[in-house]
Backbone as JSON, one array per atom type, in Angstrom:
{
  "sequence": "MLIFYVNTGVIIRDRMPLPPRGKESWYFVFMLLFIPLIVLPGYMAWEAESPTMTRLQVPGAPDGIVFIADPHIKAGNIEMIRGVIREINKMKPNLVLLGGDYYGQGEETPSFQEIWNEVDAPVYAVLGNHDYRVGIQGSGAEGRMAWAMESIFRSQGYNTSTLYSNPDIASADILEDVLENNGVTVLRNEWVELDVNGQRLILCGVDDIWARRADPPVLPDNEAYRIYLIHEPYCDEGWDADLILAGHTHGGQVGNGIFMVLDIVGIVDIRGRSMKDDTLMYVTRGIGTSKGDDDYRLFTSPEIVVIN",
  "N": [[20.7, -138.25, -206.29], [18.76, -137.8, -204.36], [19.47, -139.71, -202.47], [21.87, -138.64, -201.62], [21.05, -136.31, -200.23], [19.52, -137.43, -198.22], [21.42, -139.0, -196.87], [23.18, -136.94, -196.1], [21.58, -135.57, -194.33], [21.35, -137.46, -192.32], [23.98, -137.58, -191.4], [24.34, -134.97, -190.4], [22.41, -135.0, -188.42], [23.38, -137.0, -186.75], [25.71, -135.81, -185.85], [24.96, -133.56, -184.51], [24.89, -131.96, -181.35], [23.23, -133.46, -178.68], [20.64, -132.38, -176.47], [21.01, -132.28, -172.9], [19.37, -134.71, -170.87], [16.13, -133.9, -169.75], [16.41, -131.24, -170.23], [15.46, -130.55, -172.64], [13.47, -128.68, -173.44], [14.57, -126.15, -172.87], [16.67, -126.23, -174.63], [15.44, -126.18, -177.15], [14.15, -123.71, -176.98], [16.39, -122.05, -176.95], [17.37, -122.56, -179.55], [15.26, -121.52, -181.07], [15.54, -118.83, -180.53], [18.13, -118.32, -181.36], [18.36, -118.92, -184.12], [16.75, -116.9, -185.49], [18.44, -114.69, -185.01], [20.51, -115.15, -186.72], [19.29, -115.09, -189.2], [18.02, -112.6, -189.29], [19.73, -110.22, -189.8], [20.29, -110.52, -192.56], [17.71, -110.38, -193.64], [17.05, -107.73, -192.91], [18.9, -106.25, -194.4], [18.03, -106.93, -196.96], [15.44, -105.82, -196.94], [16.05, -103.1, -196.76], [16.87, -102.56, -199.31], [14.65, -102.76, -200.85], [12.43, -101.01, -202.13], [9.1, -99.75, -201.68], [5.95, -98.72, -203.1], [3.8, -96.07, -202.25], [0.54, -95.06, -202.61], [-0.75, -92.0, -202.33], [-3.69, -90.61, -201.65], [-5.02, -87.54, -202.14], [-7.45, -85.31, -201.95], [-8.03, -82.71, -204.24], [-5.33, -82.13, -204.71], [-2.72, -81.78, -207.18], [-2.31, -84.19, -209.84], [0.07, -86.88, -210.31], [2.45, -86.35, -208.87], [5.52, -87.19, -207.48], [7.13, -88.13, -204.51], [10.04, -88.35, -202.6], [12.47, -88.92, -199.99], [15.42, -88.46, -197.93], [17.71, -89.86, -199.2], [20.42, -90.25, -198.62], [22.95, -90.65, -200.04], [25.55, -92.84, -200.85], [28.53, -94.82, -201.42], [27.71, -97.43, -200.96], [24.97, -97.56, -201.51], [24.29, -96.33, -203.86], [23.6, -97.53, -206.29], [21.17, -98.67, -205.68], [19.66, -96.33, -205.28], [19.77, -95.36, -207.86], [18.21, -97.3, -209.08], [15.74, -96.69, -207.9], [15.26, -94.22, -209.1], [14.93, -95.09, -211.74], [12.53, -96.5, -211.46], [10.84, -94.39, -210.79], [10.93, -92.9, -213.16], [9.59, -94.64, -214.87], [6.99, -94.21, -214.13], [6.35, -91.83, -215.29], [6.12, -89.12, -214.13], [4.62, -85.9, -213.38], [5.93, -84.16, -211.74], [8.66, -84.18, -209.49], [9.52, -84.4, -206.12], [11.95, -83.77, -203.65], [12.94, -84.53, -200.38], [15.2, -83.78, -198.82], [18.35, -84.43, -196.99], [20.66, -85.6, -198.52], [23.24, -86.33, -198.24], [25.19, -88.96, -196.74], [26.03, -90.26, -193.47], [29.08, -89.02, -192.63], [29.96, -89.42, -195.19], [30.27, -87.44, -197.52], [30.02, -86.86, -200.52], [30.02, -84.87, -203.1], [29.92, -85.46, -205.86], [28.36, -87.75, -206.11], [25.8, -86.78, -206.2], [25.24, -86.19, -208.78], [23.62, -88.04, -209.83], [21.0, -87.26, -209.9], [20.45, -86.04, -212.29], [19.42, -87.95, -213.89], [16.72, -88.13, -213.62], [13.64, -87.98, -215.25], [11.91, -85.66, -215.22], [10.61, -82.51, -213.99], [12.36, -81.41, -211.11], [12.22, -80.58, -207.73], [13.52, -79.43, -204.59], [14.33, -79.57, -201.04], [16.71, -78.89, -198.4], [18.24, -80.98, -195.84], [18.96, -81.86, -192.36], [21.37, -83.35, -192.34], [22.59, -82.35, -194.56], [23.39, -79.92, -193.74], [25.08, -80.71, -191.82], [24.19, -81.04, -189.18], [23.13, -82.15, -186.0], [24.08, -84.78, -186.26], [25.92, -86.06, -184.78], [27.17, -88.62, -182.55], [25.68, -91.82, -181.65], [23.27, -93.79, -183.52], [21.09, -94.37, -181.82], [21.34, -92.34, -179.91], [20.91, -90.09, -181.51], [18.24, -90.51, -182.35], [16.92, -90.43, -179.89], [17.46, -87.8, -179.13], [16.06, -86.47, -181.12], [13.45, -87.32, -180.51], [13.07, -86.19, -177.94], [13.31, -83.48, -178.58], [11.05, -83.23, -180.18], [9.04, -83.74, -178.31], [9.33, -81.56, -176.52], [8.81, -79.46, -178.32], [6.18, -80.04, -179.01], [4.9, -79.25, -176.73], [4.96, -76.56, -176.86], [7.38, -75.27, -176.54], [10.22, -73.32, -177.58], [12.45, -74.74, -179.63], [14.54, -74.15, -181.24], [17.13, -73.5, -180.61], [18.44, -75.78, -179.86], [20.07, -77.09, -181.63], [23.07, -76.34, -183.25], [25.62, -74.44, -185.01], [25.46, -74.88, -187.93], [26.74, -76.07, -191.03], [27.09, -73.95, -193.29], [28.54, -73.44, -195.61], [29.05, -76.01, -196.64], [26.43, -76.8, -197.23], [25.82, -74.92, -199.19], [27.57, -75.66, -201.25], [26.52, -78.17, -201.86], [23.98, -77.39, -202.76], [24.68, -76.06, -205.13], [25.69, -78.2, -206.65], [23.42, -79.83, -206.89], [21.71, -78.07, -208.27], [23.13, -77.84, -210.65], [22.6, -80.26, -211.72], [20.01, -80.46, -212.53], [18.15, -80.03, -210.48], [15.99, -77.98, -208.72], [16.56, -76.11, -205.96], [14.87, -75.14, -203.09], [15.1, -72.78, -200.71], [13.56, -71.57, -198.26], [11.8, -70.47, -200.12], [9.37, -69.95, -202.74], [7.58, -71.3, -205.53], [5.42, -70.95, -208.34], [3.66, -73.29, -210.13], [2.56, -75.0, -213.09], [0.9, -77.87, -213.04], [0.05, -80.46, -214.78], [-2.06, -78.98, -215.85], [-3.11, -77.8, -213.58], [-2.89, -75.27, -211.1], [-0.21, -74.85, -208.89], [1.27, -73.94, -205.87], [4.38, -74.27, -204.64], [6.13, -74.43, -201.73], [9.25, -74.31, -200.4], [10.69, -75.12, -197.4], [13.43, -74.23, -195.48], [15.94, -76.0, -193.51], [14.95, -76.96, -190.23], [16.43, -77.88, -187.99], [18.87, -76.78, -188.53], [18.33, -74.23, -187.97], [17.3, -72.61, -189.96], [14.81, -72.3, -190.99], [12.46, -70.3, -192.41], [9.9, -69.58, -193.78], [8.5, -67.92, -196.67], [5.94, -65.37, -197.13], [3.08, -66.38, -198.81], [1.48, -65.85, -202.0], [-1.87, -64.59, -202.22], [-4.01, -66.51, -203.53], [-5.91, -68.9, -205.49], [-4.47, -71.2, -205.89], [-3.34, -74.57, -205.36], [-1.57, -75.54, -202.39], [1.51, -76.69, -201.42], [3.7, -77.46, -198.85], [7.04, -78.15, -198.57], [9.29, -79.81, -196.59], [12.03, -80.81, -194.49], [12.25, -81.97, -191.72], [9.5, -83.32, -189.83], [7.12, -81.01, -189.34], [4.92, -78.37, -188.49], [3.79, -75.11, -188.65], [1.4, -73.02, -187.15], [0.87, -70.75, -188.56], [1.29, -71.3, -191.19], [0.08, -71.39, -194.46], [-1.0, -73.89, -195.69], [-2.05, -76.55, -197.83], [-1.15, -79.11, -197.95], [1.47, -80.83, -196.35], [4.66, -82.08, -196.87], [7.04, -84.28, -195.62], [10.11, -85.72, -194.29], [12.86, -87.29, -192.88], [12.59, -89.06, -190.61], [12.9, -91.72, -191.35], [10.91, -93.51, -191.03], [11.27, -94.63, -188.58], [13.16, -96.48, -189.07], [14.24, -98.87, -187.85], [11.92, -100.95, -186.47], [10.58, -99.69, -183.53], [9.38, -99.87, -180.36], [9.01, -97.76, -178.46], [9.07, -95.36, -179.96], [6.95, -95.88, -181.64], [4.8, -95.77, -179.87], [4.95, -93.07, -179.08], [4.37, -91.97, -181.52], [1.73, -92.84, -181.92], [0.33, -91.5, -179.88], [0.59, -88.96, -180.75], [2.79, -87.3, -180.25], [5.22, -87.47, -181.62], [5.84, -87.63, -185.13], [6.22, -90.25, -187.02], [5.78, -91.68, -189.39], [3.71, -91.75, -192.31], [0.28, -90.54, -192.56], [-0.95, -87.6, -190.93], [-2.75, -85.13, -189.05], [-2.17, -81.73, -188.8], [-2.89, -78.9, -187.18], [-5.27, -78.71, -188.69], [-4.24, -79.25, -191.16], [-3.17, -81.51, -193.63], [-0.47, -83.67, -193.17], [2.16, -85.57, -194.51], [4.49, -87.98, -193.7], [7.22, -89.42, -195.01], [8.79, -92.69, -195.2], [11.24, -92.55, -196.29], [14.23, -93.19, -198.31], [17.0, -94.02, -198.12], [19.49, -94.89, -195.59], [21.25, -93.56, -192.75], [23.5, -94.45, -191.39], [26.65, -96.03, -191.38], [28.24, -98.19, -193.89], [26.55, -100.02, -195.04], [23.03, -100.52, -195.58], [20.31, -100.96, -193.36], [17.07, -102.02, -192.5], [14.01, -102.49, -190.67], [10.84, -103.61, -190.85], [10.18, -101.19, -191.99], [10.2, -100.39, -194.79], [11.93, -98.85, -197.6], [10.49, -96.0, -199.27], [8.5, -94.86, -201.95], [6.53, -92.21, -202.69], [3.52, -91.58, -204.26], [1.44, -89.13, -205.36], [-1.97, -89.0, -205.62]],
  "CA": [[20.71, -136.97, -205.58], [17.93, -137.97, -203.18], [20.25, -140.44, -201.47], [22.87, -137.71, -201.08], [20.44, -135.45, -199.24], [19.12, -138.25, -197.08], [22.62, -139.33, -196.12], [23.69, -135.73, -195.47], [20.74, -135.3, -193.19], [21.7, -138.41, -191.26], [25.27, -137.17, -190.84], [24.13, -133.77, -189.6], [21.66, -135.36, -187.22], [24.23, -137.78, -185.86], [26.77, -134.99, -185.28], [24.42, -132.47, -183.69], [24.89, -132.27, -179.92], [21.91, -133.67, -178.11], [20.5, -131.69, -175.19], [20.97, -133.16, -171.73], [18.03, -135.16, -170.52], [15.41, -133.0, -168.88], [16.62, -129.84, -170.63], [15.1, -130.42, -174.05], [12.68, -127.47, -173.7], [15.49, -125.01, -172.91], [17.47, -126.36, -175.85], [14.66, -125.72, -178.3], [13.97, -122.27, -176.82], [17.63, -121.43, -177.4], [17.43, -122.64, -181.01], [14.28, -120.6, -181.62], [16.07, -117.49, -180.4], [19.42, -118.2, -182.04], [18.18, -118.95, -185.57], [16.39, -115.57, -186.01], [19.57, -113.77, -184.95], [21.31, -115.4, -187.92], [18.52, -114.74, -190.39], [17.52, -111.24, -189.24], [20.54, -109.22, -190.53], [20.08, -110.68, -194.0], [16.4, -109.84, -193.98], [17.08, -106.27, -192.78], [19.63, -105.73, -195.56], [17.15, -107.08, -198.12], [14.35, -104.85, -196.84], [16.59, -101.76, -197.03], [17.06, -102.41, -200.75], [13.4, -103.17, -201.49], [11.46, -99.91, -202.0], [7.69, -99.97, -201.97], [5.26, -97.52, -203.54], [2.6, -95.69, -201.52], [-0.35, -94.17, -203.34], [-1.33, -91.06, -201.38], [-4.87, -89.96, -202.22], [-5.23, -86.24, -201.52], [-8.42, -84.55, -202.75], [-7.64, -81.35, -204.62], [-3.92, -82.02, -205.07], [-2.44, -82.15, -208.58], [-1.94, -85.58, -210.1], [1.38, -87.19, -210.89], [3.58, -85.86, -208.09], [6.26, -88.23, -206.76], [7.87, -87.57, -203.38], [10.96, -89.2, -201.86], [13.33, -88.16, -199.07], [16.48, -89.16, -197.19], [18.46, -90.86, -199.96], [21.71, -90.51, -197.96], [23.68, -91.35, -201.09], [26.91, -93.26, -200.54], [28.98, -95.86, -202.33], [27.0, -98.68, -200.71], [23.55, -97.6, -201.91], [24.03, -95.48, -205.02], [22.91, -98.29, -207.33], [19.78, -98.78, -205.26], [19.04, -95.04, -205.56], [19.6, -95.32, -209.32], [17.04, -98.13, -209.36], [14.56, -95.91, -207.51], [15.04, -93.23, -210.16], [14.37, -95.8, -212.89], [11.12, -96.78, -211.18], [10.12, -93.12, -210.89], [10.81, -92.55, -214.58], [8.56, -95.49, -215.47], [5.67, -93.64, -213.79], [6.19, -90.61, -216.08], [5.49, -88.13, -213.25], [4.62, -84.49, -213.77], [6.78, -83.4, -210.83], [9.34, -84.98, -208.47], [9.92, -83.61, -204.96], [12.97, -84.4, -202.8], [12.77, -84.0, -199.03], [16.41, -83.5, -198.05], [19.32, -85.43, -196.53], [21.29, -86.25, -199.67], [24.51, -86.86, -197.75], [25.18, -89.96, -195.69], [26.83, -89.9, -192.32], [30.51, -89.12, -192.83], [30.29, -89.65, -196.59], [29.72, -86.28, -198.22], [30.66, -86.87, -201.83], [29.12, -84.12, -203.98], [29.76, -86.05, -207.2], [27.27, -88.73, -206.08], [24.53, -86.1, -206.45], [25.0, -86.1, -210.21], [22.63, -89.06, -210.18], [19.67, -86.67, -210.06], [20.19, -85.63, -213.68], [18.78, -89.07, -214.56], [15.27, -88.04, -213.44], [13.0, -87.45, -216.46], [10.79, -84.81, -214.83], [11.07, -81.38, -213.17], [12.69, -81.83, -209.75], [12.37, -79.52, -206.73], [14.08, -80.06, -203.39], [14.79, -78.82, -199.88], [17.86, -79.49, -197.73], [17.98, -81.57, -194.53], [19.96, -81.6, -191.33], [22.65, -83.92, -192.74], [23.18, -81.49, -195.57], [24.0, -78.84, -192.96], [25.92, -81.36, -190.81], [23.61, -80.68, -187.88], [22.43, -83.24, -185.33], [24.52, -86.08, -186.78], [26.93, -86.63, -183.9], [26.72, -89.67, -181.66], [25.15, -93.05, -182.24], [21.91, -93.7, -184.03], [20.15, -94.32, -180.7], [21.41, -91.01, -179.32], [20.27, -89.16, -182.41], [16.79, -90.69, -182.31], [16.41, -89.94, -178.61], [17.5, -86.35, -179.18], [14.94, -86.04, -181.96], [12.21, -87.55, -179.79], [12.95, -85.19, -176.88], [13.04, -82.2, -179.23], [9.66, -83.26, -180.62], [8.19, -83.63, -177.12], [9.37, -80.17, -176.06], [8.15, -78.61, -179.3], [4.74, -80.29, -178.94], [4.4, -78.54, -175.56], [5.01, -75.14, -177.11], [8.7, -74.68, -176.28], [11.06, -72.98, -178.73], [13.57, -75.68, -179.62], [15.43, -73.8, -182.35], [18.51, -73.34, -180.15], [19.01, -77.06, -179.45], [21.06, -77.5, -182.62], [23.83, -75.15, -183.59], [26.78, -74.56, -185.9], [25.25, -75.49, -189.24], [27.81, -75.85, -192.0], [26.43, -73.27, -194.41], [29.37, -73.6, -196.81], [28.8, -77.35, -197.18], [25.09, -76.8, -197.82], [25.88, -74.12, -200.41], [28.21, -76.49, -202.27], [25.54, -79.18, -202.25], [22.95, -76.73, -203.57], [25.23, -75.82, -206.47], [25.78, -79.48, -207.37], [22.05, -80.23, -207.22], [21.2, -77.17, -209.32], [23.81, -78.17, -211.91], [22.12, -81.56, -212.19], [18.59, -80.42, -212.86], [17.3, -79.94, -209.29], [15.78, -76.63, -208.19], [16.57, -76.16, -204.49], [14.1, -74.06, -202.49], [15.52, -72.49, -199.33], [12.6, -70.54, -197.87], [11.35, -69.87, -201.38], [8.21, -70.59, -203.34], [7.39, -71.19, -206.97], [4.09, -71.32, -208.81], [3.84, -74.22, -211.24], [1.41, -75.61, -213.75], [1.08, -79.32, -212.96], [-1.03, -81.13, -215.5], [-3.18, -78.06, -216.0], [-3.57, -77.25, -212.29], [-1.94, -74.35, -210.49], [0.37, -75.33, -207.63], [2.32, -73.17, -205.21], [5.28, -75.14, -203.87], [6.95, -73.65, -200.81], [10.31, -75.1, -199.8], [11.11, -74.58, -196.11], [14.78, -74.67, -195.17], [16.02, -76.96, -192.41], [14.65, -76.48, -188.89], [17.53, -78.16, -187.07], [19.94, -75.83, -188.84], [17.79, -72.91, -187.62], [17.21, -71.86, -191.22], [13.42, -72.3, -191.45], [11.82, -68.99, -192.41], [9.15, -69.6, -195.05], [7.99, -66.62, -197.1], [4.5, -65.2, -197.26], [2.64, -66.83, -200.13], [0.44, -65.0, -202.61], [-3.25, -64.92, -201.88], [-4.76, -66.93, -204.71], [-6.62, -70.18, -205.35], [-3.59, -72.33, -206.22], [-3.1, -75.58, -204.31], [-0.34, -75.17, -201.7], [2.28, -77.76, -200.79], [4.93, -77.09, -198.14], [8.04, -79.22, -198.59], [10.21, -79.57, -195.48], [12.71, -82.05, -194.12], [11.72, -82.5, -190.46], [8.04, -83.2, -189.72], [6.83, -79.82, -188.56], [3.91, -77.48, -189.06], [3.52, -73.9, -187.89], [-0.01, -72.67, -187.32], [0.76, -69.65, -189.48], [1.51, -71.73, -192.56], [-1.14, -71.51, -195.26], [-0.7, -75.08, -196.49], [-3.05, -77.6, -198.04], [-0.46, -80.39, -197.75], [2.87, -80.74, -195.94], [5.41, -83.3, -197.14], [8.24, -84.28, -194.78], [10.85, -86.97, -194.18], [13.75, -87.22, -191.71], [12.47, -90.09, -189.58], [13.12, -93.05, -191.93], [9.85, -94.38, -190.53], [11.83, -95.32, -187.43], [14.25, -97.28, -189.67], [14.09, -100.19, -187.24], [10.72, -100.88, -185.65], [10.93, -99.39, -182.15], [8.13, -99.72, -179.62], [8.89, -96.46, -177.8], [8.72, -94.36, -180.94], [5.63, -96.18, -182.15], [3.86, -95.24, -178.88], [4.97, -91.62, -179.21], [3.67, -91.66, -182.76], [0.3, -93.09, -181.74], [-0.27, -90.46, -179.03], [0.69, -87.68, -181.45], [3.92, -86.47, -179.83], [6.12, -87.45, -182.77], [5.25, -88.13, -186.37], [7.25, -91.11, -187.56], [5.51, -92.05, -190.77], [2.33, -91.77, -192.74], [-0.58, -89.36, -192.52], [-1.41, -87.02, -189.67], [-3.33, -83.79, -189.21], [-1.49, -80.71, -188.01], [-3.62, -77.64, -187.3], [-6.22, -78.86, -189.8], [-3.5, -79.44, -192.41], [-2.67, -82.87, -193.81], [0.96, -83.85, -193.31], [2.59, -86.94, -194.78], [5.9, -88.22, -193.39], [7.66, -90.62, -195.72], [9.82, -93.52, -194.57], [12.52, -92.26, -196.92], [14.83, -94.15, -199.23], [18.25, -94.56, -197.62], [19.75, -94.82, -194.15], [22.36, -92.62, -192.55], [24.59, -95.03, -190.61], [27.47, -97.11, -191.89], [28.35, -98.43, -195.32], [25.42, -100.85, -195.48], [21.72, -100.07, -195.11], [19.47, -101.95, -192.69], [15.75, -101.58, -192.06], [13.16, -103.56, -190.15], [9.42, -103.24, -190.89], [10.07, -99.8, -192.46], [10.83, -100.46, -196.11], [12.05, -97.58, -198.31], [9.17, -95.62, -199.77], [8.25, -93.9, -203.02], [5.17, -91.72, -202.5], [2.89, -91.06, -205.47], [0.24, -88.39, -204.97], [-3.12, -89.23, -206.51]],
  "C": [[19.88, -137.07, -204.29], [18.69, -138.68, -202.09], [21.27, -139.52, -200.82], [22.25, -136.86, -199.97], [20.02, -136.24, -198.01], [20.34, -138.57, -196.22], [23.2, -138.11, -195.41], [22.88, -135.41, -194.23], [21.06, -136.22, -192.02], [22.99, -137.99, -190.58], [25.1, -135.97, -189.93], [23.42, -134.13, -188.31], [22.55, -136.09, -186.23], [25.28, -136.9, -185.18], [26.26, -133.84, -184.42], [24.46, -132.87, -182.23], [23.47, -132.42, -179.4], [21.81, -132.96, -176.78], [20.51, -132.69, -174.05], [19.53, -133.53, -171.4], [17.39, -134.19, -169.52], [15.55, -131.53, -169.25], [16.26, -129.61, -172.11], [14.36, -129.12, -174.33], [13.57, -126.24, -173.77], [16.34, -125.03, -174.18], [16.7, -125.81, -177.05], [14.34, -124.24, -178.19], [15.22, -121.53, -177.3], [17.72, -121.44, -178.92], [16.45, -121.67, -181.66], [14.76, -119.16, -181.55], [17.33, -117.29, -181.24], [19.25, -118.12, -183.56], [17.74, -117.59, -186.12], [17.54, -114.58, -185.99], [20.49, -113.95, -186.16], [20.6, -114.88, -189.16], [18.22, -113.24, -190.46], [18.4, -110.23, -189.99], [20.37, -109.3, -192.05], [18.74, -110.12, -194.44], [16.41, -108.31, -193.94], [17.83, -105.63, -193.94], [18.77, -105.82, -196.82], [16.04, -106.03, -198.09], [14.83, -103.44, -197.18], [16.8, -101.5, -198.51], [15.8, -102.76, -201.54], [12.34, -102.08, -201.33], [10.04, -100.36, -202.35], [7.06, -98.64, -202.38], [4.01, -97.31, -202.71], [1.8, -94.73, -202.37], [-1.08, -93.29, -202.33], [-2.47, -90.31, -202.06], [-5.15, -88.67, -201.44], [-6.21, -85.45, -202.38], [-7.94, -83.12, -203.01], [-6.21, -81.18, -205.05], [-3.71, -82.39, -206.53], [-2.02, -83.61, -208.69], [-0.48, -85.69, -210.53], [2.56, -86.58, -210.18], [4.22, -87.03, -207.35], [7.13, -87.56, -205.71], [8.74, -88.65, -202.75], [11.83, -88.31, -200.97], [14.43, -89.07, -198.54], [17.2, -90.21, -198.02], [19.8, -91.21, -199.33], [22.66, -91.26, -198.91], [25.12, -91.61, -200.68], [27.27, -94.39, -201.48], [28.15, -97.14, -202.18], [25.57, -98.72, -201.2], [23.26, -96.84, -203.2], [23.31, -96.25, -206.14], [21.45, -98.52, -206.96], [19.03, -97.48, -205.54], [18.81, -94.9, -207.07], [18.4, -96.17, -209.74], [15.74, -97.44, -209.0], [14.23, -94.88, -208.59], [14.45, -93.89, -211.4], [12.89, -96.09, -212.68], [10.28, -95.51, -211.28], [9.91, -92.74, -212.35], [9.75, -93.39, -215.29], [7.16, -94.94, -215.23], [5.35, -92.41, -214.63], [5.51, -89.5, -215.25], [5.53, -86.73, -213.86], [5.61, -83.67, -212.95], [7.39, -84.37, -209.82], [9.83, -84.05, -207.37], [10.88, -84.42, -204.09], [12.98, -83.72, -201.44], [14.02, -83.88, -198.19], [17.19, -84.71, -197.58], [19.87, -86.25, -197.69], [22.62, -86.87, -199.28], [24.27, -87.98, -196.75], [26.07, -89.52, -194.55], [28.31, -90.11, -192.61], [30.92, -89.38, -194.27], [29.61, -88.56, -197.41], [30.46, -86.12, -199.53], [29.75, -86.15, -202.81], [28.9, -84.78, -205.34], [28.67, -87.11, -207.24], [25.94, -88.08, -206.46], [24.25, -85.89, -207.93], [23.95, -87.11, -210.68], [21.26, -88.45, -210.46], [19.4, -86.19, -211.48], [19.57, -86.76, -214.49], [17.25, -89.06, -214.43], [14.66, -87.35, -214.65], [11.75, -86.64, -216.11], [11.37, -83.6, -214.11], [11.26, -81.82, -211.72], [12.89, -80.59, -208.88], [12.74, -80.16, -205.4], [14.26, -79.04, -202.27], [16.0, -79.55, -199.31], [17.45, -80.02, -196.36], [19.11, -81.32, -193.57], [21.33, -82.19, -191.67], [23.36, -83.04, -193.76], [23.82, -80.26, -194.96], [24.96, -79.38, -191.9], [25.47, -80.98, -189.39], [22.9, -81.9, -187.3], [22.84, -84.61, -185.79], [25.58, -86.71, -185.9], [26.32, -87.73, -183.03], [26.15, -90.86, -182.41], [23.75, -92.82, -182.78], [20.89, -93.6, -182.91], [20.14, -92.94, -180.07], [20.7, -89.98, -180.2], [18.76, -89.28, -182.39], [16.21, -90.2, -181.0], [16.41, -88.42, -178.57], [16.34, -85.81, -180.0], [13.62, -86.21, -181.23], [12.01, -86.5, -178.7], [12.66, -83.81, -177.46], [11.58, -82.12, -179.66], [8.71, -83.1, -179.44], [8.15, -82.19, -176.63], [8.61, -79.25, -177.01], [6.63, -78.79, -179.24], [4.1, -79.58, -177.75], [4.55, -77.02, -175.68], [6.35, -74.48, -176.85], [9.42, -74.37, -177.59], [12.31, -73.84, -178.67], [14.63, -75.33, -180.67], [16.89, -73.69, -181.91], [19.16, -74.66, -179.73], [20.12, -77.51, -180.39], [21.76, -76.26, -183.13], [24.93, -75.49, -184.6], [26.48, -75.29, -187.21], [26.38, -75.13, -190.19], [27.18, -75.26, -193.27], [27.21, -73.48, -195.7], [29.13, -74.96, -197.46], [27.43, -77.41, -197.86], [25.07, -76.01, -199.13], [26.51, -74.91, -201.56], [27.23, -77.54, -202.78], [24.45, -78.57, -203.13], [23.45, -76.5, -205.0], [25.28, -77.11, -207.29], [24.38, -79.94, -207.78], [21.5, -79.38, -208.36], [21.84, -77.49, -210.67], [23.37, -79.5, -212.5], [20.59, -81.61, -212.25], [17.64, -80.29, -211.69], [17.2, -78.47, -208.87], [15.63, -76.72, -206.68], [15.84, -74.92, -203.96], [14.51, -73.91, -201.02], [14.73, -71.28, -198.86], [12.17, -69.73, -199.09], [10.12, -70.6, -201.87], [8.23, -70.37, -204.85], [5.95, -71.54, -207.28], [4.25, -72.11, -210.1], [2.5, -74.59, -211.86], [1.67, -77.12, -213.8], [-0.14, -79.98, -213.58], [-2.28, -80.26, -215.59], [-3.71, -77.46, -214.72], [-2.48, -76.38, -211.69], [-1.5, -74.88, -209.12], [1.38, -74.31, -207.14], [3.11, -74.14, -204.34], [6.19, -74.26, -203.04], [7.98, -74.58, -200.16], [10.83, -74.43, -198.55], [12.49, -75.13, -195.78], [14.82, -75.38, -193.82], [15.81, -76.32, -191.04], [15.82, -76.69, -187.95], [18.73, -77.25, -187.31], [19.54, -74.39, -188.53], [17.69, -72.01, -188.85], [15.77, -71.74, -191.72], [12.8, -70.91, -191.3], [11.0, -68.85, -193.7], [8.58, -68.23, -195.38], [6.47, -66.57, -197.05], [4.1, -65.55, -198.69], [1.58, -65.9, -200.69], [-0.95, -65.51, -202.28], [-4.01, -65.24, -203.16], [-5.34, -68.32, -204.48], [-5.75, -71.39, -205.67], [-3.48, -73.29, -205.04], [-1.71, -75.35, -203.71], [0.3, -76.39, -201.02], [3.51, -77.14, -200.13], [5.83, -78.32, -198.1], [9.09, -78.9, -197.54], [10.85, -80.89, -195.07], [12.13, -82.65, -192.84], [10.2, -82.33, -190.41], [7.66, -82.05, -188.79], [5.77, -79.0, -189.27], [3.71, -76.31, -188.12], [2.09, -73.46, -188.18], [-0.2, -71.51, -188.3], [0.94, -70.04, -190.94], [0.17, -71.92, -193.27], [-0.96, -72.67, -196.23], [-1.93, -75.95, -196.66], [-2.46, -78.98, -197.75], [0.98, -80.1, -197.36], [3.52, -82.09, -196.19], [6.73, -83.23, -196.39], [8.89, -85.66, -194.8], [11.54, -87.04, -192.84], [13.74, -88.45, -190.83], [12.86, -91.48, -190.05], [12.04, -94.04, -191.49], [10.22, -95.1, -189.26], [13.05, -96.14, -187.8], [14.26, -98.7, -189.15], [12.92, -100.09, -186.29], [11.05, -100.75, -184.17], [9.66, -99.08, -181.38], [7.94, -98.36, -179.0], [8.42, -95.41, -178.79], [7.34, -94.62, -181.54], [4.56, -95.65, -181.19], [3.79, -93.72, -178.98], [4.25, -91.18, -180.48], [2.16, -91.79, -182.59], [-0.35, -91.97, -180.92], [-0.08, -89.07, -179.61], [1.82, -86.78, -181.03], [4.96, -86.37, -180.94], [5.37, -88.01, -183.97], [6.31, -88.92, -187.11], [7.02, -91.42, -189.03], [4.02, -91.95, -191.04], [1.6, -90.45, -192.54], [-0.82, -88.9, -191.1], [-1.98, -85.65, -189.98], [-2.63, -82.84, -188.25], [-2.2, -79.38, -188.24], [-4.51, -77.63, -188.54], [-5.53, -78.99, -191.16], [-2.99, -80.88, -192.48], [-1.15, -82.86, -193.97], [1.25, -85.32, -193.57], [4.09, -87.03, -194.55], [6.32, -89.52, -194.06], [8.71, -91.38, -194.93], [11.19, -93.3, -195.2], [13.03, -93.4, -197.77], [16.07, -94.81, -198.65], [18.31, -94.6, -196.11], [21.06, -94.08, -193.96], [23.58, -93.23, -191.89], [25.32, -96.11, -191.37], [27.47, -97.23, -193.4], [27.16, -99.19, -195.88], [24.14, -100.34, -194.86], [20.97, -101.24, -194.49], [18.16, -101.31, -192.28], [14.98, -102.78, -191.53], [11.74, -103.04, -190.04], [9.22, -101.77, -191.29], [10.73, -99.71, -193.83], [10.94, -99.07, -196.74], [10.76, -97.28, -199.08], [9.25, -94.59, -200.89], [6.78, -93.5, -202.91], [4.68, -91.12, -203.81], [1.57, -90.41, -205.07], [-0.81, -88.5, -206.07], [-2.71, -90.14, -207.64]]
}
């Protein structure tokens, strides 16, 4: 066997084109650039199917809450989502929160949402822009740029609620019915008070901002811990929240220098922790991706968030 490999190596070496004399450095530069282009798509596909767990330490928050968002369930990733649910069940959580965008781009199959009945814990959810079919036109780059510009305008105090229009309310209503029939309580500008491992929690689900449906209710004045669950990363100064959980961004999905800079200077919130009007907000990298049949990510692996 050793001889076989040695001989094969000789054959490959003898048949490889040699660079012209004096151009060896350019030849090797080309090879260094060309080889990653072959390897990179495979790595990105692998990363998109390799969820990681983030332990979010939040003083005062109830223990055993799991948060995920942006599953974008489609034929190409439904088994990966099922695997995520199995991992969540192994944790034996007290509560599971879903941050919206259950539909993929152009693949709105309500029956795929039956997968949520496999979760062995109480499940509460909000809807996202894909669930209303809002802001999903154009390429991925166009969508991300539109989101970045909307975030910049909003950060400067402008009302951006009219930038997105024509939400498909009927489609969202159908999705809500399917989720509810499979053990998921959908909160559309509603709140519930729960007992989570002996601690009182008020969970407020804010409906989608891009669909112009966000109108959270006034919460009762008591000592319960308050979590606002919303799809797009957003905080209004009037919200009485201890913690805001959001998704939407996919963590950038593919590492992008422009968005990383905007994130660093506080104009957009791509992933992780940030403070909004003295309130902690956590933006998850999400689970799925919205474009195409196959999922690809780069330096933004899918994320399961476990609180405390």
